[in-house]
C-alpha positions as CSV (number, residue, x, y, z in Angstrom):
1,M,11.0,-4.7,9.9
2,G,7.5,-4.9,8.1
3,I,7.7,-1.3,6.9
4,A,7.6,-0.5,3.4
5,S,10.2,1.4,2.0
6,I,11.6,3.2,-1.6
7,H,14.5,1.9,-3.3
8,S,15.3,5.0,-5.7
9,K,17.9,7.3,-6.8
10,M,20.2,9.2,-4.4
11,C,20.2,12.9,-4.2
12,N,23.7,13.4,-5.5
13,S,22.4,12.1,-8.9
14,F,19.8,15.1,-9.2
15,P,20.7,17.8,-11.5
16,D,22.1,21.2,-10.0
17,V,19.6,22.9,-12.9
18,W,16.4,21.3,-13.2
19,A,16.0,22.8,-16.7
20,N,19.2,21.3,-18.0
21,A,18.3,17.5,-16.8
22,D,17.2,15.1,-19.9
23,P,13.9,13.6,-20.0
24,L,14.8,10.2,-18.6
25,Q,16.7,11.7,-15.5
26,K,13.6,14.2,-14.8
27,D,11.2,11.1,-15.3
28,T,13.2,8.7,-12.9
29,I,13.3,11.5,-10.3
30,E,9.9,12.3,-10.6
31,S,9.0,8.6,-10.2
32,I,10.1,9.2,-6.4
33,Q,7.4,11.7,-6.0
34,R,5.0,9.5,-7.6
35,A,6.1,6.4,-5.0
36,L,5.8,9.0,-2.2
37,S,2.5,10.3,-3.2
38,G,0.9,7.0,-3.4
39,Q,0.3,6.5,-7.1
40,R,0.6,2.8,-8.5
41,M,3.9,2.3,-10.0
42,E,4.7,0.3,-13.2
43,Y,7.4,-0.1,-15.4
44,T,8.7,-2.0,-18.4
45,A,11.8,-3.3,-19.5
46,P,13.4,-4.2,-22.6
47,F,13.5,-7.7,-24.0
48,S,16.5,-9.8,-23.2
49,N,17.9,-13.2,-24.8
50,Y,18.6,-14.1,-21.1
51,N,15.1,-13.4,-19.6
52,R,13.0,-16.4,-18.4
53,T,9.2,-15.8,-19.1
54,G,6.6,-16.2,-17.0
55,K,4.3,-14.4,-14.4
56,A,5.1,-14.1,-10.6
57,K,3.0,-12.1,-8.0
58,G,4.3,-11.2,-4.6
59,I,5.9,-8.6,-2.2
60,L,9.0,-6.7,-3.7
61,V,12.2,-7.2,-1.9
62,G,15.7,-6.4,-2.6
63,G,18.3,-4.0,-3.3
64,N,21.9,-3.9,-3.6
65,L,23.6,-7.1,-4.1
66,K,26.4,-6.5,-2.0
67,T,24.3,-5.1,0.8
68,L,22.0,-8.2,0.7
69,E,24.8,-10.5,1.1
70,S,26.4,-8.5,4.0
71,L,23.4,-8.7,5.7
72,A,22.7,-12.4,5.4
73,G,22.3,-14.3,8.6
74,S,22.1,-10.9,10.3
75,A,18.9,-9.2,12.3
76,S,18.4,-7.3,9.3
77,D,18.5,-10.5,6.6
78,I,15.5,-10.4,4.1
79,D,12.8,-13.3,3.7
80,T,12.7,-14.1,0.1
81,D,10.2,-16.8,0.0
82,G,7.2,-16.3,-2.2
83,K,8.6,-12.9,-2.9
84,V,9.7,-11.0,-6.0
85,L,13.4,-10.1,-5.6
86,F,15.4,-7.3,-7.3
87,V,18.9,-7.0,-7.3
88,E,21.5,-4.4,-8.4
89,D,24.9,-3.3,-8.0
90,T,28.1,-1.3,-9.0
91,G,31.9,-1.4,-9.0
92,E,32.2,-5.3,-8.4
93,Y,34.4,-7.7,-10.2
94,L,32.6,-10.6,-12.0
95,Y,34.0,-13.3,-9.7
96,S,32.6,-11.0,-6.5
97,I,29.1,-11.0,-8.4
98,D,29.4,-14.8,-8.8
99,R,30.2,-15.4,-5.0
100,M,27.2,-12.8,-3.9
101,F,25.0,-15.0,-6.1
102,W,26.4,-18.3,-4.5
103,N,25.6,-16.6,-1.1
104,L,22.0,-16.1,-2.1
105,K,21.8,-19.6,-3.3
106,R,23.5,-21.3,-0.7
107,T,21.2,-19.4,2.3
108,G,18.4,-20.4,0.2
109,K,17.3,-16.9,-0.9
110,L,16.8,-18.2,-4.7
111,S,14.9,-21.4,-4.4
112,K,11.2,-20.1,-3.1
113,L,11.3,-16.9,-5.2
114,A,8.2,-16.0,-7.1
115,G,10.2,-14.0,-9.5
116,L,13.6,-12.5,-9.8
117,V,14.3,-9.0,-11.4
118,I,17.9,-8.1,-12.4
119,G,18.8,-4.6,-12.5
120,G,21.6,-2.5,-13.5
121,I,25.0,-4.3,-12.7
122,K,27.9,-2.6,-13.4
123,V,31.3,-4.5,-13.4
124,K,34.7,-3.2,-12.8
125,Q,37.2,-4.7,-15.6
126,D,38.9,-7.7,-15.0
127,D,43.0,-7.7,-15.1
128,P,43.3,-9.6,-18.5
129,S,45.6,-12.0,-16.8
130,E,42.9,-13.0,-14.3
131,Y,39.9,-13.4,-16.8
132,F,36.9,-15.0,-15.0
133,G,35.5,-16.3,-18.2
134,Q,31.4,-15.7,-17.4
135,T,28.9,-12.9,-18.1
136,I,26.5,-11.6,-15.8
137,Y,24.2,-13.6,-17.5
138,D,26.2,-16.5,-17.3
139,I,26.2,-16.2,-13.6
140,I,22.8,-15.7,-12.8
141,A,21.7,-18.0,-15.1
142,D,23.7,-21.1,-13.7
143,K,22.5,-20.1,-10.1
144,V,18.6,-20.1,-10.9
145,K,18.9,-22.9,-13.5
146,G,17.1,-25.3,-11.1
147,Y,14.0,-22.9,-10.5
148,S,10.9,-22.5,-12.7
149,Y,10.2,-18.8,-11.9
150,P,10.3,-15.8,-14.0
151,V,13.8,-13.9,-14.5
152,C,13.7,-10.6,-16.0
153,F,17.1,-8.8,-16.9
154,D,18.1,-5.4,-17.6
155,F,15.3,-3.7,-15.4
156,P,15.8,0.1,-14.9
157,V,17.0,0.3,-11.5
158,G,20.7,0.7,-10.1
159,H,23.4,3.0,-10.3
160,Q,22.6,4.3,-13.5
161,V,20.4,7.0,-15.2
162,D,17.3,4.8,-15.8
163,N,16.9,4.2,-11.8
164,F,13.4,4.2,-11.2
165,A,11.9,4.2,-7.7
166,L,10.5,0.9,-6.3
167,K,8.3,0.4,-3.5
168,C,9.7,-2.7,-1.5
169,G,7.3,-4.3,1.1
170,V,4.5,-4.1,-1.4
171,I,2.8,-6.5,-3.5
172,H,3.9,-6.4,-7.4
173,E,3.0,-8.7,-10.6
174,L,5.7,-9.5,-12.9
175,F,5.3,-10.3,-16.3
176,V,8.3,-11.7,-18.5
177,Q,7.2,-11.8,-21.8
178,S,9.4,-12.6,-25.2
179,A,8.7,-8.7,-26.0
180,G,9.9,-7.3,-22.8
181,S,8.9,-7.4,-18.8
182,N,6.4,-5.4,-16.9
183,L,6.6,-5.0,-13.3
184,K,3.3,-3.6,-11.6
185,E,2.3,-2.5,-8.1
186,I,-1.2,-4.0,-7.3
């Protein structure tokens, strides 16, 4: 603990032939090199109707939502107090995402955040007979409605093409505005 790390693409998402990679894929892979070489990182996210505007400053922590849930209460559990938390996930049902956010809420991980960044969350389709009735945005908005920190949705991190390298354990500023969001290492 106490050691900065990088959350980024896995090598299996690299192209077999670099020349065939599209510009976005190249940029996300090159973001790993920029992070490792000590460059200050800065990313933007598009406007989302679900964003909650504001400014936050804190150490960036987070990662895969299921992993964070699984580590709760263990020696590897993360401290989110005063931090900017980011989450992403893939291949989960909406009811599982709801359960994982309940876990974050009930364990106090959402109560003292400086800010919250929601990356890509790819959802498995529910069986029509087991329709959950809420979207990702509804689930998260419900769990953070009692708090006043900024919330950014659709951030370019997660199991997707636009998965940029993030430096965990490093101080960042988060700006969530009506025009979009910005996450910047300071």
